[in-house]
VEXKELO-808260 format. One record per residue: residue in three letters; x, y, z of N, C-alpha, C in turn. Coordinates in pm, whole numbers, plus 50000, padded with zeros to 5 digits. Example, Ala and Ser with C-alpha at 12.3 -4.5 7.8 and 13.67 -1.06 7.14 Angstrom:
BEGIN
ala513194943150780512304955050780513204967050780
ser512854977550708513674989450714512905000350787
***
This chain:
BEGIN
met500854988150000500005000050000500885012350000
ala500435023049937501265035049930500375047349930
phe501015058949929500275071449930499275072049815
glu498045076049846497055078749744496615093249762
leu496695100849657496355114949665495055117649591
ser494205125649652492995129749582493325141349491
glu492655142049376492895152849282492325165849337
thr492945177149302492405190049341491105192449266
pro490045196449334488775198849266488955208549152
pro488315206149037488515214548919488235229248942
lys487255232449025486885246349043487735253449147
gln488565246049217489375252049323490605258549262
gln490775271449284491895278749227493055278749326
leu494195273949276495375273649360496135286649348
asp496835290049456497735301349455498765299149343
pro498925308649250499865306749140501275303749187
gly501625308649306502975305949356503115292549423
gln502015285249432502045272249500501795261149401
pro502785252949368502585241949275501595231749330
thr500905224649242500055213649286500915201849322
thr500305191549377501065180049423501675172349308
lys501225174849183501755167249071502895174348998
thr503305186149045504415192948980505735187249030
lys506795189048949508085183148979509055192849044
thr508545204149093509385213749164508665217949292
phe509455221149392508885226349517509955234349589
tyr509685247149605510595255749680509825267649733
arg509955270449862509325281849925510415290249990
pro510815301549931511905309549988511615314750128
glu510325316650160510015321650295510425311650403
leu510495298850366510905288850464512405289350491
asp513185294250395514595296550422514755307550527
ala513955318150515513985328750615513575323350752
leu512595314250753512165308350880513265299650939
arg514025292950854515165285050902516155293950977
phe516455305350917517395314350984516825319451115
phe515525322251117514885326551241515035315751349
ala514825303151312514965292151408516405291451460
phe517365292951369518765292851414519035304451509
leu518525316251477518795327951560518255326051701
leu517105319451713516565316351846517555307751925
val518085297451859519025288551928520305296051964
phe520785304351873522005312051899521825321052021
ile520715328452025520475337452138520295329552266
tyr519655317852256519505309452375520855305652433
his521815302752349523115298352398523955309652457
val523525322052438524225333152503523325340352604
gly522005338652593521075346452673521065343652821
pro520825331152865520725328453009521935333353088
ala523135331453035524335335753106524405350953116
arg523765357953022523825372453021523125378553140
phe522055371953190521255377653297521455370753431
ser522255360253433522395352253554522915360653670
gly522175360453780522615366853903522395381853909
arg521945388253804521765402653805520415406253867
arg520375417753932519175421954002518815436153963
ile517515438653952516985452053927515865454354027
gly516055464354113515035467454213514765455954307
gly515775448454340515625437254433515095424654370
ile514825424854239514305413054170515405406854085
thr515585393854097516575387054015516085386753871
val516875392753782516465393953642516245380153580
asn517105370753615517005357453554515675350653587
ser515145353453707513865347253744512725352853660
val512825365353618511795371553535511935367153390
leu513175366453344513425363353203513625348453176
tyr513525340153279513765325853261512885319953150
pro511555322153153510745316253044511135321452907
leu511475334352897511825340052768513115334052714
thr514135333552799515425328552752515365313752721
his514595306052799514565291652776513645287552663
cys512625295652634511755291952521512475294252389
leu513595301652390514365303252268514925289952219
ala515125280552311515585267252271514585260152182
asp513345265052181512325259152095512635261251948
gly513665269151918514115270151780514485256551723
val515005247751809515315234051764514025226851726
cys512985228551806511695222251776511125227551645
leu511305240551621510855246451496511635240451378
phe512935238351396513735231551295513145217851264
phe512855210051368512315196651349510995197051273
leu510105205851315508775206651254508875210851108
leu509705220951082509885225650945510495214850857
ser511465207650910512105196850835511085186150798
ala510265182150894509265171650867508235176350766
tyr507825189050774506895194450676507465193450535
leu508715197750519509335197750386509525183550334
ile510045174650418510305160950374509005153850338
thr507985155550422506705148950394506065154450268
thr506125167650248505575173650127506285168250003
leu507595167150009508345161849895507985147149869
met507795139449977507395125449960506025124249893
ile505085132649937503745132249879503805135949730
arg504585146049698504695150349559505395139649474
glu506435133549529507115122949454506165111449426
arg505375107949525504405097149506503385100849399
ser502965113449398501985117949301502555117949159
val503845121249146504475122249015504825108548959
thr505395099849045505945087048996505115074949034
gly504215076449129503425064949173504155056449275
thr505345060549317506095052849415506975062249496
leu507665056649592508615064349674509935056749672
asp510945062849613512255056449597513065058349724
leu513065047949808513765048849936515265050549919
ala515835043249823517295044249802517705058449767
ser516945064949680517255078749644517035088049762
phe516015085449843515785093749962516995093350054
tyr517465081350084518585080250178519865085850118
arg520035084649988521205091049924521135106149941
arg519945111849924519795126349940520105130550083
arg519615122950179519875126450320521375125550351
ile522015115050303523435113350327524225124750266
leu523915128350143524665138850074524415152550135
arg523265154550198522975167450261523575168450401
ile523495157950480523835158850621525245153850652
trp525635142750596526865136150640528155143650611
pro528345149850494529655156150468530065166250574
leu529205175750606529545185650707529575179450846
tyr528625170750874528555164651007529825156851039
phe530235148150950531405139950979532705147850965
phe532725158050883533885166950879534065173751014
ala532965179151068533035185951197533415176151308
leu532855164051304533215154051405534685150551398
ala535185147751278536585143851263537505154951311
leu537205167251272538035178451315538005180051466
thr536825178551523536685179951668537485169251743
phe537325156751703538005145951774539525146751757
ile539975150851640541425152051618542005163251704
val541385174951699541885186351777541795183351926
ser540695177451968540535174252111541605164352157
thr541915154452075542925144552112544305151052124
val544615160152033545915166852037546015176352156
val544955183952183544995194352285544685189052424
arg543675180352436543185176052567543375161252595
gly543705153752494543805139352510542595132352451
phe542675119352438541625111552375540315113252450
pro539225117352381537975120252451537225107952500
gly537625096052456536945084052499536145077652387
ala536005064552395535335057152288533825059352289
ala533235060952407531765062052415531215074052339
pro531705086352365531145097652289531435096852140
ile532595091652104532925090251962531945080651895
ala531735069051957530825059151900529405064551889
ala528975071751994527605076951994527375086551879
tyr528305095651858528105105551753528335099751614
val529285090751600529515084451469528305076251428
leu527645070051524526465061851496525175070051496
leu525315083351498524165092351495523225089851612
ala523835087651727523085085751851523635094851958
gly524095106751917524715115952011523785120652121
asn522485120852096521565125052201521565115452319
leu522005103052297522055093452407523125097252509
asn524135104752466525105110052562524415118352669
asn523385125752628522655134252720521605126452798
val520935117352730519885109552796520455101052909
phe521675095652886522275086852986523335093953070
his523255107353074524025115253169525535114253151
ile526005113153030527455114053008527765126452924
his526815135952929526965148352854528235155852893
ala528585155753022529755163153069531035158153004
asp531055145552964532255139952904532585146352769
ile531585151952701531815157752569531785172952572
gly531605178752691531555193252701532715200352635
pro533945196352662535105203152601535165201752450
leu534435192252392534485190252248533675200652170
lys532805207952241531985218252178531055212652070
ile530565200552091529635194751993528365189752061
phe528085194652184526905189652253525625192652176
his525635203352094524425206852019524185197451901
phe525125188651872524935178951763523875168451797
trp523405168451921522385158751961521155159651870
ser520815171951826519605173551746519755167451607
ile520985167351554521225160951425520985145951438
ser521405140251550521165125951575519685122951579
val518915131151650517465129051659516825129551521
glu517235139351442516655140851308516965128851220
glu518205124251223518575112851140517885100051186
gln517685098551316516965086851366515535086651313
phe514895098251311513525098751262513455095151114
tyr514385100651036514345098350892514895084750852
leu515435077550946515775063650920514505055150915
met513505058950995512295050951009511115055950925
phe510895069250926509665074550868509485071450719
pro510505072550634510275069650492509755055450467
met510245045750544509765032050526508295030850563
ile507885038450666506465038550703505645045650596
ala506165057250551505435065250452505225057650322
arg506165049450286506055041950161504945031350168
ser504625026850288503725015450301502295019250337
ile502005032250348500665036250390500045045850290
lys498745047250301498025057050221498105070750288
leu497905080950208497985094550260497015096650376
arg495835091250366494825093650468495185087450602
trp496235079050604496665072850729497755080850800
leu498205091850740499245099750806498815104950944
pro497545108950964497145112651100497365101351200
gly497245088951154497515077551242498975077051284
val499865080951193501285081851228501485092051338
phe500825103451322500925113951425500415108751560
val499275102051559498715096851684499675086851748
ser500305078451667501265068751719502455075851785
ile502945086351720504055094051776503625100651907
leu502395105651910501875111852031501825101752146
val501375089652118501325079252221502725076152273
val503695075452184505085072952225505585084252314
met505285096652277505725107952358505125107552498
ile503825104852506503165104152637503745092952722
ala503965081452659504545070152733505965073252779
thr506745079852694508135083252730508175092752847
val507365103252843507335113052951506845106653080
thr505815098353070505265091853189506295082653253
tyr506975074653173507985065553226509155073353286
ala509595083853216510705091853267510335098653398
ser509095103153409508655109353535508655099253648
his508305086853616508345076153717509775074153767
leu510755076153679512165074953718512715087853774
asp511835097953787512215111053839513235118153750
glu513115115953619513985122953525513455137053503
gly514345146753495513945160553476513825164253330
arg513455176853307513265181653170514575181153091
glu515705183253159516975183353090517245170253017
thr516835159153080517005146253016515975143852907
leu514725147452936513645145352838513875153552711
trp514475165152725514675173852609515445166952497
tyr516375158152534517225151552436516665138052391
asn515525134152445514975120952419514245120652285
ser514615111352201513985110352068512485107952080
gly512075099952176510665096952193509835109252224
val510465119352281509775131952311509825141352190
gln511005143152135511165152852026510495148451896
phe510235135551881509555130851759508185137351741
ile507595142451850506275148551837506335160951748
met507495167551746507645179251658507645174951511
phe508265163751482508225158351345506795154251310
gly506085148651408504695144851384503845156851347
ala504095168151413503335180251380503655184851238
gly504935184051199505305187651062504635178850960
ile504535166050990503825156650902502365160750886
met501745164850996500335168750990500125181550909
val501035191150922500905203350843501015199950694
ala501975191250659502115187050519500855179750473
tyr500295171450558499085164050523497905173450499
leu497745183350586496615192450575496665200850448
phe497875203650399498005211750277498455203550158
ser498245190450165498705181750057497855183349930
asp496585186649945495735187949826494895200649829
arg495405210749897494715223649902495755234849897
pro495345246749856496315257749848496775262149986
leu497935268149989498435273850113497565285650153
pro497525288850282496615299450329496915313050268
arg495855319750220495975333550173495655342650292
leu496675347750355496515355750475497135369450453
asn496475379750505497075392950496498185394350600
tyr498935405050589500095406650677499695407050825
gly498565413550853498125414650991497795401051051
thr497105392750973496745379451021497985370951041
arg498915371750947500155364050960500935368351085
phe501045381251104501765386151222501085381551350
ser499755382451354499015378351473499215363451501
met499165355351395499355340951412500775337851456
phe501745344851397503145342951434503355346751581
ala502795358051621502915362551760502215352951856
ala501045347951814500325338551899501125325751919
gly501725320651810502555308751822503745310951914
ser504375322551902505495325751990505035326652135
gly503855332652154503325333752290502995320352351
val502495310952271502195297552320503485290652365
cys504535291952284505825286052324506335292252452
phe506205305552465506645312352586505865307452707
ser504545306352692503695302052804503995287852847
ser504435279452754504705265452788505795264052893
glu506685274052902507785273052997507295272753141
tyr506155278853168505635278653303505155264753342
leu504675257053245504255243353275505445234553312
phe506595237253249507765228953275508345231353414
thr507875241553484508365243853620507715234353719
phe506655227153676505985217553763506505203453736
arg506575195553839507015181653823505815173053787
gly506095161553727505035152253694504765151653545
pro504175140653500503995138553356502975147853291
val501885151253361500815159053298501275172953255
pro501875180853345502325194153299503435193353195
thr504285183053202505345181753103504785178252966
ile503845168952963503185165452836502475177652778
ala501745184652864501045196752818502025207152767
gly503175208252833504195217852790504715214752651
tyr505035202152625505535198452493504455199852385
leu503215197252421502135199052323501945213952291
met502165222452390502075236852365503215241452274
val504405236152296505535239452208505225234952065
met504675222952053504305217751921503275226751854
leu502265230851929501215239551875501795253151836
gly502625258751924503205271851897504055271751771
cys504915261751758505765260751639504925258451513
ser503845250951525502955248651410502315261651364
leu501885269951459501305282851423502325291751353
val503555291551402504605299551339504845294951195
leu504865281751175505075276551040503925280250947
val502685278150991501535281150906501455296150877
ala501835304350975501835318850953502835322950846
thr503875314950827504915318150729504615312250593
leu503975300650590503715293750464502885302250368
gly503325302650243502565309650141502745324650142
phe503685329650222503935344050224504375348650086
ser503665358150030503925362449893504635375949885
gly504945381750000505655394350000507135392649971
his507855403549978509285403349948510045396850063
val510835386850031511725380450128513135384650093
pro513815392250179515165397050147516095385650107
arg516875387950004517795377649956518795373850064
ser519145383450150520095380450257519525370150353
leu518235371150384517605361450474517495347750407
val517175347850277517105335250204518475328350205
tyr519515336050182520875330250183521235324950321
leu520935332650425521255328050560520475315450594
gly519265314250538518515301850557519145290350484
lys519695292950366520355282350289521565276850364
ile522265285350438523465280850509523175278050656
ser521885276850690521515275350832522065262550894
tyr522235252150814522815239750869524235242550919
gly525035249350838526375252950881526355262650998
leu525415272050998525295281251110525085273651240
tyr524215263751236523945256051357525175248051399
val525825241651304526985233351337528115241751397
phe528355253751342529535261551379529295271951488
his528055274251532527835285951616528505284951753
ile528595273151809529285271851938530785274651921
trp531335270051811532745272951781532935287951761
gly532015294251689532115308551666532115316451795
leu531235312851887531175319552017532465317152097
ser532975305052090534195301752163535405309452108
phe535525309751975536615317251913536515332151946
ala535315337551942535125351751971535515354852115
ala535105346252207535435348452348536945348052369
tyr537605338652305539055337352320539785349452263
ile539375353752143540055364952077539845377952154
leu538605380752193538335393252263538925393352402
ser538955381852468539575381152601541065383952592
ala541695379452485543125381952467543405396552432
leu542505402752354542725416552311542285426752415
leu541245423252492540665432952585540605427252726
lys541735423552779541775416852909541165425453019
ser541415438253017540955446853127539445448653127
ala538825446953010537375449153000536625436452966
ala537275425052989536695412452942535365409153005
ala535125414253128533905410753198532815421353184
ser533045432253112532075443053101530925438853009
pro529735444653034528585441252949528815444452802
ser529465455552773529685459252633530565449152561
val531575443952631532445433852571531685420752553
ser530785417652645529975405452632529105406052508
val528485417752485527665419452365528545418852240
ala529715425252247530635424952133531065410752102
lys531285402852206531665388852187530575381252113
asp529325383652151528225376552086528085380751939
val528185393751913528085398651775529255393451691
phe530445393851749531625388751681531475373651658
gly530935366651758530705352251744529735349151632
leu528675357351618527715355351509528385357751374
ala529215368251367529915371251242530855359851203
leu531595354651301532485343351273531695331051229
thr530545328951292529695317551257529215318551113
ile528755330551075528285332450937529425330250838
ala530615335250872531765333550783532115318750766
met532155311250877532475296950869531405289250792
ala530135292750816529045285850746529075288850597
ala529395301250560529465304950419530585297450348
ile531735296550413532865289150356532515274350342
ser531885268950447531495254950444530515252150332
tyr529515261050316528505258850212529135259250074
arg530035268950054530625270849921531595259649885
trp532435255549978533525246549943533325232149989
leu532475230050088532275216250137530905210950099
glu529865218250128528505213250109528025213849964
ala528325224849895527785226949760528115215749662
pro529355210549659529625199449565528735187349590
phe528485184249718527615172949750526155176249719
leu525765188849737524395192849705524125191849555
arg525135195149474524965193649330524825178949292
leu525575170349360525435156049338524065151149385
lys523595156649494522295152949550521165155449450
arg521275165849369520215169249274519985158249171
his520985149849149520825138749054519835128249107
phe519605128349238518695118549299517355124749338
glu517115137349298515855143949329514805140749224
val513665136449268512535134449178511755147649169
val511495153649283510905167049289512025176849318
lys512295185649225513415194849238513115205449345
thr514125207949429513985218149533514825230249495
arg515235238149594515935250649563517265247849493
pro517695257049410518995255549346520135256949447
val521265250949417522435251749506522965265949507
***
């Protein structure tokens, strides 16, 4: 059994900028801008909490007030997951509509050519430099990341062992690859109308995972890295793709899009208060709110027909490199500025300069990586595309 798509009703007019499911191209530049937005959330999260830690205004600890704001920025990873699942599922549906089948071998070749070159380059460089400077990091973290199971380092509390390697954020790449190892095989064997059942199954797994972890008294820090929990974001992306598989993208005015985007952001922000409570129910509700908030942000962006700055589109194109290199960029910036400005190293202005410099270094490294490392593999990847996506 495989995907079955219903034809678009003859009288239904599609947005001219939105191809039907039977076209052989699919690219939405606004989603590249959304990719960069998701990265920027993660980047600010990795510098934000430390910026306010311990500071007080009028007797109030700033960190206690800004805790939900700074920590909901980590939901940029969830937005990445949801957006990725939407794109992959949409491409699968279109491929099925065009060819009548889903070529699993070509799918996995495309994933390998997109993810592995930069991922394993960064891993190899990290392990080599770490071994020379600090000594052999150990077989366990190396095996976990090479086998695309880096999130297990965090789930099983050996995260501290890889701290000096500056690759702890690679856990999300492992989660994404684990999902795409399984989902295409499921997608190939079911009809389109059964995709909601996939979402329900993922939801059941998430609830069971959170409930079991709560029984073991595991905190949010452990659950955050758990594939069984984060898969719910992929499930939401699948549902968004399913809902728009045979209908036009929403025609929304700027005000409605802004309101929906703000509402989604507000839902993610509000979810942080639920995570302050122990127990499975508030945690499950918190993750469902994050899922809903990210879904609203995605739908608010989909089908945007206004001008998308080329700079944002480009930054979205290199967002994978931005994510991989941003911790290194921040580390290099801190080292360089600390060496140049020793007397002012702890001042707020230098801290902000470090972050801006770190972002600039990150963009430079990602641009070089995209041009010289990723692009050759992306051009090769296009040979295995049935539905053509954005140009390299």
